[in-house]
C-alpha positions as CSV (number, residue, x, y, z in Angstrom):
1,M,7.2,-21.2,-1.4
2,A,8.3,-23.9,1.1
3,W,5.3,-23.2,3.3
4,L,3.0,-23.4,0.3
5,E,4.5,-26.7,-0.9
6,T,4.2,-28.2,2.6
7,T,0.6,-27.0,3.0
8,A,-0.3,-28.4,-0.5
9,A,1.1,-31.7,0.4
10,A,-0.9,-31.8,3.7
11,V,-4.1,-31.0,1.8
12,E,-3.4,-33.7,-0.7
13,A,-2.8,-36.1,2.2
14,E,-6.1,-35.0,3.7
15,E,-4.3,-33.7,6.8
16,V,-5.9,-30.3,6.5
17,G,-9.6,-29.8,6.5
18,A,-11.9,-27.3,4.8
19,Q,-12.3,-25.1,7.9
20,E,-8.5,-24.9,8.4
21,L,-8.1,-23.9,4.8
22,I,-10.8,-21.2,5.2
23,D,-8.9,-19.9,8.3
24,I,-5.7,-19.9,6.3
25,L,-7.4,-18.1,3.4
26,G,-8.7,-15.4,5.9
27,E,-5.2,-14.9,7.3
28,L,-3.7,-14.6,3.8
29,R,-6.3,-12.1,2.7
30,R,-5.7,-9.9,5.8
31,A,-1.9,-10.1,5.2
32,S,-2.4,-9.2,1.5
33,A,-4.5,-6.1,2.5
34,A,-1.8,-5.1,5.1
35,C,0.9,-5.5,2.5
36,A,-1.1,-3.4,0.0
37,D,-1.5,-0.6,2.6
38,A,2.2,-0.7,3.5
39,S,3.1,-0.6,-0.2
40,D,0.9,2.5,-0.7
41,W,2.6,4.1,2.3
42,A,6.0,3.3,0.8
43,L,5.0,4.7,-2.6
44,L,3.9,8.0,-1.0
45,A,7.1,8.1,1.2
46,A,9.3,7.5,-1.8
47,R,7.8,10.3,-3.7
48,E,8.1,12.6,-0.7
49,G,11.7,11.5,-0.5
50,G,12.3,12.7,-4.1
51,A,12.0,9.5,-6.1
52,S,10.7,10.0,-9.6
53,L,8.0,8.0,-11.2
54,R,10.6,6.7,-13.6
55,Q,12.6,5.4,-10.7
56,I,9.6,3.8,-9.1
57,A,8.1,2.3,-12.3
58,P,10.3,-0.9,-12.3
59,V,8.9,-1.9,-8.9
60,F,5.5,-2.1,-10.5
61,G,6.8,-4.5,-13.1
62,K,6.4,-2.1,-16.0
63,G,8.9,0.0,-17.8
64,Y,6.6,3.0,-17.9
65,V,5.3,5.4,-15.3
66,R,1.6,5.0,-15.8
67,A,1.2,2.3,-13.1
68,P,2.7,4.2,-10.2
69,A,1.2,7.5,-11.5
70,A,-2.3,5.9,-11.5
71,R,-1.8,4.5,-8.0
72,L,-0.6,7.9,-6.7
73,E,-3.6,9.6,-8.3
74,K,-5.9,7.2,-6.5
75,L,-4.1,7.6,-3.2
76,H,-4.1,11.4,-3.5
77,R,-7.9,11.3,-3.4
78,Q,-7.5,10.1,0.3
79,A,-4.1,11.4,1.4
80,Q,-1.4,13.7,0.1
81,T,1.4,12.5,2.3
82,A,2.7,9.2,3.8
83,G,1.9,10.6,7.2
84,Q,-1.7,11.2,6.2
85,W,-1.9,7.7,4.8
86,L,-0.5,6.3,8.0
87,A,-3.1,8.2,10.0
88,I,-5.9,6.8,7.8
89,L,-4.5,3.3,8.4
90,R,-4.4,3.9,12.1
91,H,-8.0,5.1,12.1
92,K,-9.1,2.1,10.0
93,Q,-7.4,-0.3,12.4
94,N,-9.0,1.4,15.5
95,G,-12.4,1.4,14.3
């Protein structure tokens, strides 16, 4: 939050231009995608490690299992295990 406040103040003071903001936006979007991929890997690994959907559900911000179950269903169309998901991510990164 401190970084965001500092950046917002710099924008308001016109110390940061449009191109720099576009560059920041690109970095944030890439970081967001990387975090989503890592989150999916952790979800698969947690299930492999024996975590129940009920245990995982609070992390999704909901008290029911539909959210993680839906995410797992979508992931399972591409990978059945955390190792397979990691291999997909490696392949995506390399080309």
